[in-house]
C-alpha positions in Angstrom: 92.1 205.4 229.0 91.0 208.4 231.0 88.6 209.3 233.8 85.3 211.1 232.9 83.8 213.8 235.1 82.2 211.3 237.5 85.6 209.6 238.1 84.6 206.5 236.1 87.0 205.1 233.5 86.5 205.8 229.8 88.5 203.6 227.4 88.4 204.4 223.7 89.1 201.3 221.7 88.5 199.8 218.2 87.4 196.3 219.2 86.8 194.0 222.2 90.4 192.8 222.6 91.7 196.4 222.4 89.3 197.4 225.2 90.3 194.5 227.4 94.1 195.1 226.9 93.7 198.8 227.9 91.7 198.0 231.0 93.3 198.4 234.5 92.8 194.7 235.2 92.7 192.7 231.9 92.8 189.3 233.6 89.7 190.1 235.8 87.9 191.6 232.8 88.6 188.5 230.8 87.3 186.2 233.6 84.1 188.2 234.0 83.5 188.3 230.3 84.0 184.5 230.0 81.5 183.9 232.9 79.0 186.2 231.2 79.4 184.3 227.9 78.7 181.0 229.7 75.3 182.4 230.8 74.5 184.0 227.5 76.1 181.6 224.9 73.8 182.7 222.1 74.3 186.5 222.5 77.1 188.3 220.6 79.4 190.4 222.8 80.3 193.8 221.2 82.2 196.9 222.0 80.1 199.9 222.9 81.3 203.5 223.1 79.1 206.5 223.3 82.1 208.6 222.2 82.3 210.7 225.3 81.9 209.2 228.7 81.1 205.5 228.6 82.5 202.5 226.9 81.9 198.8 227.7 81.4 195.3 226.4 77.7 195.1 225.6 75.4 192.2 225.4 71.8 192.2 224.1 69.6 195.2 223.3 69.2 198.2 225.6 65.6 198.0 226.8 65.5 201.7 227.7 67.6 203.6 225.2 68.5 207.2 226.0 70.5 209.7 224.0 74.0 208.4 223.5 73.2 204.9 224.9 70.9 203.6 222.2 73.4 200.9 221.3 74.4 200.0 224.9 73.5 196.5 225.9 70.9 195.0 228.3 74.1 194.0 230.1 77.3 196.0 229.9 80.7 194.9 231.3 82.7 198.0 232.0 86.4 198.3 233.1 86.7 200.8 236.0 89.8 202.0 237.8 89.4 199.7 240.8 86.9 197.1 239.7 85.0 195.6 236.8 81.3 196.6 236.7 78.4 194.7 235.4 75.7 197.3 234.5 72.2 195.9 233.9 68.6 197.1 233.7 66.2 196.0 236.3 66.0 195.4 240.0 69.0 194.7 242.2 66.9 193.0 244.9 68.4 189.6 244.2 71.9 191.1 244.3 71.2 192.6 247.7 70.6 189.1 249.0 73.8 187.6 247.5 76.5 190.2 247.8 77.9 192.7 250.3 76.2 196.1 250.2 79.5 197.8 249.3 79.7 196.2 245.9 76.1 196.9 244.7 75.4 200.1 243.0 72.3 201.4 241.3 72.0 199.0 238.4 75.4 197.5 238.8 77.6 195.0 240.5 81.2 195.9 241.2 83.6 193.0 241.0 86.6 194.3 243.0 89.3 191.8 242.4 90.3 188.2 241.7 89.7 187.1 245.3 86.1 188.6 245.2 85.5 187.0 241.8 86.6 183.6 243.0 84.5 183.8 246.1 81.3 185.0 244.3 81.6 183.5 240.8 78.7 181.1 241.3 76.5 183.9 242.9 77.4 186.1 239.9 76.4 183.3 237.5 73.1 182.7 239.3 72.3 186.4 239.3 73.0 186.6 235.5 70.8 183.5 234.9 67.9 185.5 236.4 68.6 188.2 233.8 68.9 185.6 231.1 65.4 184.4 231.8 64.3 187.8 230.5 65.7 187.0 227.1 68.0 190.1 226.6 67.8 190.0 222.8 64.0 190.6 223.1 64.1 193.3 225.8 63.3 196.4 223.8 59.7 197.7 224.2 
């Protein structure tokens, strides 16, 4: 586990369980992953690593592949130093209505800790359901 140039965490792992166990907060990462799986039960979760700067648990097909991120998911669950991030493609307008401004980034939702997760789990689930309506496995152009 190391920080990349932007200060984000980069974990080099061989498989999903390895990635989770190396994360700064394995319990929170497991909880977020389990919640995501309840919304996307037919999607296979996989480990994604661009070999340099970004690794995550990926779900679905990347609708806008760019060099190094062709195999990233439509939704990526990434362990960061101080939070677990849900990276997604699309608008964050619905997130702005449900979550504090401080936890919403460009194309991501930062789940800061267990307390935050417990408080917002249903809002996270509902937000993910809006993404699931877009059928992530069919998202590529």
